[in-house]
C-alpha positions in Angstrom: -21.8 -9.3 3.5 -24.3 -9.9 0.7 -26.2 -6.8 -0.4 -29.7 -8.1 0.5 -28.6 -8.6 4.1 -26.8 -5.2 4.1 -30.0 -3.4 3.1 -31.9 -5.3 5.6 -29.6 -4.3 8.2 -28.7 -0.8 7.3 -32.1 0.3 5.9 -34.1 -0.9 8.9 -35.1 2.7 10.2 -36.1 3.6 6.5 -39.4 2.9 5.3 -39.2 1.2 2.0 -40.8 3.4 -0.6 -40.5 6.6 1.4 -39.6 8.4 -1.9 -42.8 8.8 -4.1 -42.2 8.1 -7.9 -40.0 11.0 -9.1 -41.5 13.1 -12.2 -38.9 13.3 -15.0 -38.4 15.9 -17.5 -34.9 15.4 -19.7 -33.0 18.8 -19.7 -31.4 20.1 -22.9 -28.1 18.1 -23.6 -29.6 14.8 -22.2 -28.7 11.5 -23.7 -30.8 10.0 -26.2 -31.0 6.4 -27.0 -31.4 4.6 -30.5 -32.9 1.3 -31.6 -29.4 -0.2 -31.4 -29.2 0.8 -27.7 -31.9 -1.3 -26.3 -31.7 -4.9 -24.6 -29.6 -6.9 -26.8 -26.6 -8.8 -25.0 -24.3 -11.2 -26.5 -25.9 -14.6 -26.9 -23.4 -16.2 -24.7 -24.6 -13.9 -21.9 -28.5 -14.4 -22.2 -28.9 -17.3 -20.0 -26.4 -16.1 -17.0 -28.1 -12.6 -17.1 -31.7 -14.1 -17.0 -30.3 -16.6 -13.9 -29.1 -13.6 -12.2 -32.2 -11.4 -12.5 -34.4 -14.4 -11.6 -32.1 -14.7 -8.5 -32.4 -11.1 -7.5 -36.4 -11.3 -7.8 -36.3 -14.2 -5.5 -33.9 -13.1 -2.9 -34.3 -9.0 -2.6 -37.0 -8.5 0.1 -38.5 -5.5 -1.6 -37.0 -5.4 -5.1 -39.6 -3.1 -6.8 -40.7 -1.2 -3.7 -37.4 0.0 -2.7 -36.8 3.8 -3.9 -33.3 4.5 -2.9 -31.3 2.8 -5.3 -28.3 5.1 -7.0 -30.8 5.3 -10.0 -33.5 6.9 -7.8 -30.7 9.4 -6.5 -29.6 10.3 -10.2 -33.2 10.9 -11.4 -34.0 13.0 -8.3 -31.2 15.2 -8.8 -31.8 15.5 -12.8 -28.3 13.8 -13.5 -25.9 14.4 -10.6 -24.7 13.2 -7.5 -23.7 14.7 -4.2 -21.2 13.1 -1.8 -20.0 13.6 1.8 -16.6 11.9 2.8 -16.3 10.4 6.2 -12.9 10.4 7.1 -12.3 7.9 9.8 -8.4 8.1 10.3 -6.0 10.4 11.8 -3.9 10.6 8.8 -3.8 14.5 7.9 -5.7 15.3 4.4 -4.0 18.1 2.4 -6.1 20.3 0.2 -4.3 18.1 -3.0 -5.4 15.0 -1.3 -8.8 16.1 -1.0 -8.9 17.1 -4.8 -7.3 13.8 -5.7 -10.1 11.8 -3.8 -12.9 13.9 -5.3 -11.3 13.2 -8.7 -10.9 9.6 -8.2 -14.4 9.1 -7.1 -15.9 10.9 -9.9 -13.8 8.7 -12.2 -15.0 5.7 -10.8 -18.6 6.6 -10.9 -18.2 7.5 -14.4 -17.2 4.1 -15.4 -20.7 2.6 -14.3 -22.6 5.5 -16.0 -20.5 5.3 -19.1 -21.9 1.7 -19.5 -25.4 2.6 -19.3 -25.3 6.2 -21.1 -27.6 6.1 -24.1 -29.1 2.8 -23.3 -32.8 2.2 -23.5 -34.0 5.6 -22.3 -31.3 6.4 -19.9 -31.2 10.1 -20.1 -27.7 11.2 -19.3 -24.5 11.2 -21.0 -22.6 12.2 -18.0 -23.6 12.3 -14.1 -21.3 14.6 -12.4 -20.1 13.9 -8.7 -19.5 16.7 -6.4 -18.1 16.2 -2.8 -20.0 18.8 -0.8 -18.6 17.9 2.8 -16.2 16.3 4.9 -16.8 14.6 8.3 -13.9 14.2 10.6 -13.4 13.9 14.3 -10.5 16.6 14.7 -10.7 19.6 12.3 -6.9 19.8 12.6 -6.8 16.6 10.6 -8.1 18.6 7.2 -5.1 20.8 6.1 -7.0 23.3 4.2 -8.7 26.7 5.1 -10.9 27.3 2.0 -14.5 26.8 2.2 -14.9 24.8 -0.6 -16.5 21.9 1.2 -18.6 21.9 4.4 -16.9 20.3 7.5 -18.7 18.4 10.0 -16.9 17.7 13.3 -18.3 16.2 16.6 -21.1 14.2 14.7 -20.5 10.5 15.4 -22.6 7.6 14.6 -23.4 4.7 17.2 -20.1 3.2 16.8 -18.0 6.4 17.3 -17.2 7.3 13.5 -17.5 10.7 12.3 -20.4 11.2 10.0 -22.0 14.1 8.0 -25.2 16.1 9.3 -28.1 13.6 9.2 -29.9 16.6 8.3 -28.3 17.0 5.0 -28.4 13.6 3.9 -30.8 11.5 1.5 -30.5 8.4 3.5 -32.2 10.0 6.3 -34.4 12.2 4.3 -35.8 10.2 1.2 -38.5 12.7 0.9 -36.2 15.4 -0.3 -36.9 17.7 2.7 -33.4 19.3 3.3 -35.2 22.3 5.3 -32.9 21.7 8.3 -29.8 21.3 6.3 -27.6 24.4 7.2 -26.7 24.7 3.3 -30.1 23.7 2.1 -31.1 21.3 -0.7 -27.8 22.5 -2.8 -25.6 21.2 0.2 -27.4 17.9 0.6 -25.5 14.6 0.2 -27.0 11.6 -1.5 -24.2 9.3 -0.6 -21.1 9.0 1.7 -17.7 8.0 1.0 -16.7 6.2 4.4 -13.0 6.0 4.6 -11.9 4.0 7.5 -8.3 3.3 8.6 -7.5 -0.4 8.8 -10.5 -1.5 7.0 -10.3 -4.4 5.0 -12.6 -5.3 1.8 -15.6 -3.0 1.4 -19.2 -2.4 2.1 -21.8 -0.7 -0.2 -25.5 0.1 -0.5 -28.0 2.9 -1.0 -26.1 4.9 1.6 -22.6 5.1 -0.2 -19.4 3.0 0.0 -17.0 2.0 2.7 -13.4 1.1 2.0 -10.0 1.4 3.7 -8.7 4.9 3.8 -5.2 3.6 3.2 -6.4 1.5 0.4 -8.1 4.7 -1.3 -5.0 7.0 -0.7 -2.8 4.4 -2.2 -5.0 3.7 -5.2 -6.2 7.4 -5.8 -4.5 7.7 -9.3 -5.4 4.3 -10.7 -7.6 3.9 -13.5 -9.6 1.4 -11.6 -10.2 1.5 -8.0 -11.5 -2.0 -8.0 -13.0 -2.3 -4.4 -14.8 0.8 -4.8 -16.1 0.2 -8.2 -17.4 -3.1 -6.8 -19.2 -1.2 -3.9 -20.6 1.4 -6.2 -22.2 -1.5 -8.0 -24.1 -2.4 -5.0 -25.4 1.3 -4.6 -27.2 0.6 -7.9 -28.7 -2.7 -6.8 -26.2 -5.1 -8.1 -25.7 -8.3 -6.0 -22.8 -10.4 -4.5 -21.8 -13.7 -6.2 -20.4 -15.4 -2.9 -22.1 -18.6 -3.0 -23.0 -19.1 -6.9 -21.9 -18.5 -10.2 -24.3 -17.8 -13.1 -23.7 -20.4 -16.0 -20.8 -19.9 -18.3 -19.4 -16.7 -17.0 -16.6 -16.2 -14.2 -14.2 -13.4 -13.5 -16.1 -10.2 -13.3 -16.4 -7.2 -10.9 -19.2 -8.1 -8.9 -17.8 -11.7 -8.1 -15.3 -10.0 -5.6 -11.8 -10.8 -6.2 -12.0 -12.0 -9.6 -11.8 -8.9 -11.8 -10.4 -5.5 -11.3 -12.6 -3.6 -13.6 -16.1 -3.5 -15.0 -16.5 -6.5 -17.3 -18.7 -7.1 -20.4 -21.0 -9.1 -17.9 -21.1 -6.3 -15.1 -22.0 -4.0 -17.8 -25.2 -5.8 -18.8 -26.3 -6.7 -15.2 -26.2 -3.0 -14.6 -28.1 -2.3 -17.8 -30.5 -4.9 -16.7 -31.3 -3.3 -13.5 -32.1 0.0 -15.2 -34.6 -1.7 -17.8 -36.4 -3.2 -15.2 -36.5 0.2 -13.0 -37.0 3.0 -15.7 -40.7 2.7 -15.7 -40.9 4.3 -12.3 -39.4 7.6 -14.0 -42.1 7.3 -16.6 -39.6 6.4 -19.3 
């Protein structure tokens, strides 16, 4: 499903612009950009990148008013992201697998951040990812006893899938008020990694990413988990390319099924999104 349509469907209950423009002060050790790290894509990508942005401007219903892209989440947290895993499967999860999933998610997120670190005022060299919770139907599915993450049981969405506490979710509280979250703001989650048994393909948006649980487990040690990478791209606003191809390019990650890693074109599309949004952070 195209990103715009997903956003329209999944965000209907969330008022666009519910999050006010975020004030930002770069911490010590933050990334710095130089003259070389500005908008200067390879000459063969200039036209297709321009086509992509004009397409985005003409098709996204609230491109500049929407305030919950992955960029907004990173900036609100001053350079980090919190996740909660929705485990929609009866496959047992050991502590080792839990930690492998955490590592794999951080590795995929880092690939996107590495594409923009130091570019045109982006203030972070690294954006750590922390999984703060797991949601599951039956506690016995999770085969660990430590308290390293919050565990949510018995909280189901309208389709009967386990979900993390809405009181702790940014999707539900874009004003940053986590006063009803049992662990407070420190235990809030910005996105969900929704792993569903038998789910083919993927979905992604400001709420997080959804992919098959079997696929994630099978790919957990791969360098590039390409479906997850693609869906993370949507979280940052990047579009799908089901019905058109920009002039002179092909075989890139956001063109589903044509690449298994972030390509040069994907990187410049990602950078283009940042440069068009950065002014909202006073950068």
